[in-house]
N, C-alpha and C positions, 0 to 999 in steps of 0.2 A: 256405490261401493267400489272400493279400489279393485282394479283388475290385475294387480300384481300377482305373481305366482305364489302359491302357498306351499310350504314345506314344513312338515312336522318331525319332531325328534322326541321319542319317548323316554322314559326314566330308566334307571338301573335295572337290568335283567328282564325288562318288559319287551314285548313284541311291538313292532311299529303300529299295529292295528289299534292299540289302545286310544290313539288320538284320531283315528279315522272318523268317528261320529262328529267330532268338532270340526275336522277339516271339511267334511262334506256339507256341513251347515254354512260354512263360511264361503266356500268356493266349490263349484262342481269339479274343477280340475285341481288336483293336488298331488304331492308326493310325500309318502310317509317313510320315515326312517327309524330304525332302532339304533342305539349306541353301538351295538355289535356290528352294524353295517359300515361304521366309519373307519375302523382301523383294526389291524390284526396284532393285538397285544402291544400297541405303541401308544399308551394313553396320553402322552404329552403332545400328541399331534391331533387330538380330537377337533379342536377349533379350526385348525388349518384343513383338516379333512372335510369338515362340514362345509367350508367355503368352496371346496372342489365340487361338492354335490349340488350347489345352488345354481340356478339358472343364471344366464349372463345379466339379465335385468334385475333391478332391485326386487327383493323378495320378502314377503311376510313369512317370518319363521316362528312356529309355535313349539315351545319346549316345555316339558314337564319335569320338575325335579332336576336330576343331573342333566337331562336334555336342555332344560332352560338355562342351566349354568353354562353349558357349552355354547349355546346360542348367544348368551350375553358376552362370553369371551370372544367369540368370533366377530360379534358386531363391534367390539372394542378394537379389533385388529383391522377391520375392513368395513367401517360404517357405511360406505357408499354402496355395499352390496345388499343392504337391508332397507326395505320400506317401513317395516315395523317388526318389532319383537314382541311376542306374547309369551311371557314367562310365568308359568303356573307352579307355585310352590317351589320357587327357586331361591338361591342364596348367593350373596357376593363372597361368602367365606364360610365353608361348610362346618369347620370346627371352631369352637369358641376360642378366643385369645384374651390376653390380658386387656386389650383395648377394643374388644369386640365380644359381646355377650349374647348375640343372637344365634350362635352356632351350637352344635351338639358337643358334649365332652369328648375330647380326643381319645380318651381311654375306652369310651363306649364303642367307637368305631374301630379301634384296634382290636378290641375283644371280638367284635363281629368278623373281622378279617381272620383272626386266629381260629374262631369256631368254624369258619367256612372251610378251612382245611381238614377238619376232622368230622364235621356234621353238616356237609352242604345242604342236605335236604331240610334239615331243621332251620338253617338260616333262611333258605328260600321261602319256606312255608311261613316263618315269622314275618318276613318282610311283606309277603303278598297277602297277609291277613288284612291289610288295609284296603285291598282291592275289593270292590263290590262283589258279592257272591256270584252274580250272574256272569262275571268275567274271570273269576279267580282260577277256575280250573284251567282255562286257556292260558293265562299268564304263567301259572306255576308249571305247566307242561312245557312252555317255551323256555323258561329259565332253567329247568332241569336238564335240558338238552345242551346248554352252553358249557364250555369247558370251565372248570373250577378256577384254573389259573388266570383266565381272562376275566372272570367275575372279580377275582381278588385284585387284579391290576387296576380295574376300574374303581374299586374301593380305595386303593392306595392313591389314586389321583385325587380322591376327595380329601385325603389327609393334607395335601399341600395346596388345594385350590383356594385361591384368595386374589380376587381381582378388584378389590376395594379402590386401589390407586388408579385403576384404568376406567372407572365408571364415567368420568368426565369425557372420555373419548367416545362414548356411545351417543351419537348425535341424532340417531332416528328415534321416533316415538316408541315408547315401551309401555305396553299394557301389563300390569302386574296383578296377578290373582293369587289370594292366599285363603286357606280354610282355617278356622279356629281349631284349637287343640291338636295341632299337627305336631307329633312327637319327633318326626324325622327332620323337617325343616320348619322350625318355629316361625310363626307369623311375623314376628319382630324382624326377621330377615327381609321380608318384603317391605316392611316399613322403612328399613335402612336403605334399601334399594330406592324406594320412592323419594327419600330425602336427598340422595346423592346423584341420582340420574338427572341429566338436564332436562329431558322431556318424557316424563313418566305419569301414569295415572294408576292408583292403587284401588283394587276392588276387593273387599272382603266378602267371601261367599258364606253360605249358611251352613252347609254340611260340615261336620267335623272330620278331622283326619287328613292324612297325606294324599289320599285318593278320593276325598269327598267330592271333588270337582266333577268326577265322573258321573254323578247323579245330577249335575247342574249344567249339562251341556247347553240347554236352551238359553240360560242366562249368560254363559260365557260367549256363546255365539252372538247374542243380541248386542252385548256391550262391545265385542270386538268389531262387529260390522258397523255399529254406530260410529265408532271412532274412525273407522276407515273412511266413512262418508264425510265426516267432519274434516278429514285431512284433505279432501279433494279440492 
C-alpha cells in the first residue's frame, strides 16, 4: 500500500471526525480537517487553503461532499501535490445548469440559504438527517456551534461552484464513490466526473443517501487500499 500521507476533509457543517474511521483503515497516520478549519469566512480560498494544509510530499486526500469538491478543485490547481484523490458523493458543479443536469436545482439551494437565516436549527437538523443515527447527535452538536454567517457563506460557495472546465487538469488518480438515491449530490454527478477525469475509477456503493457511505467503511477502505497497491 502507498505510504503517502493521508488527509481527510469532511462535508458541510460536519466535524473532521466523520472521516476518521476511514482514514484509520487506510493509514495509521493521518490528518483530519473540517471545512471550517480551512478559512475564516473567505470561501473562495478553500482550495488554496487546503493546499497550505497538505504535507510537502504528494498526499492522498479523502473528501466527502463539499470536502470532495474542494479536494478536486485543489488538485486541478496543483496536481503534483496529490498522489490520489478519494471523492465521496462529490460533484463537479453543484447546481444544475442548462448544459448540466446532474446538479440540484439552484432555487432549492437558495431556499436553504434563506431558511438558514431564520431557522438555522431546522436547516441543520434537516441536513444531518442523512447521517447514521449513531453519529447524528455528534454532528448536529458540532454544526449548531458554528456561526450561521459562516455556514451561509459555504452554501453561497456551492451556488457558484463549477470546475467542469478544469477536470482535465487533474492528473492524479481519482477514486469516485457514490451512493444511490442521494438527494444532495445525485449519483449522476459522480458518473460525469468519471467520464471527464483523465484517471478515475467509479464505485457505486450499496447504501442509499448522501451519508450512506458511513456504514460501508470496510468497502471504501478495501477498494481505496487496493488501488493504492495497484499504483505502486
